[in-house]
C-alpha positions, 0 to 999 in steps of 0.5 A, a space after each residue: 312326847 318330844 321329838 329327838 330333834 328338839 333334844 339336846 345333850 348337854 354334857 358337864 365338866 369343863 371346857 379347859 381348849 381355851 386355856 393358853 397355858 393349862 401348865 402355866 395356871 396350875 403352876 400360879 395356883 400351887 405358888 398362889 396357894 402355896 402347895 408344893 410340887 410334890 404334895 399331892 392333893 385330894 379334893 372334895 366338892 359338896 354338901 358335908 354330910 355323913 352320907 357321902 362317906 366323909 368319915 371313911 375318906 378321913 379314917 383312909 387319910 389317916 393312914 397315908 399321913 405319913 405321905 406327902 398330901 393336901 385334902 380340900 372339902 370345899 362346901 357345908 352341911 350338917 356333919 361339917 363340925 363334927 368332920 372337922 373334930 374327927 379331922 382332929 382326932 386323928 392330927 390330920 389339922 395341917 393335911 386337912 383344910 375347910 374352905 366352906 362355900 365361900 366361892 370367891 377363896 382362892 382355893 375354890 376359885 383355882 379348883 373349879 378351874 382344875 388348876 391344881 392337879 
């Protein structure tokens, strides 16, 4: 058994306390990504697989299609092509975007820093 003194808890998440101006970075990210101020951003980061209930997520988005939003899926998985087809069938192509696993993309970089809220 390991003693409690040798155990260290490392919290998950990002530490944004050292960012000079979160508001500036958020505004710059929205500008770079051409996201209007009134548009809500939904973000899914992970494997695009049905077990994560992504069908319900996309079908729910169809119910609020008149609302100003963008949904970004960052990741890949066996259900990516079928999910893109569902997005197309529901008429959400202009609101739902896929960013694959390209961690160098502008959106992935900004989203990973929590800048698009």
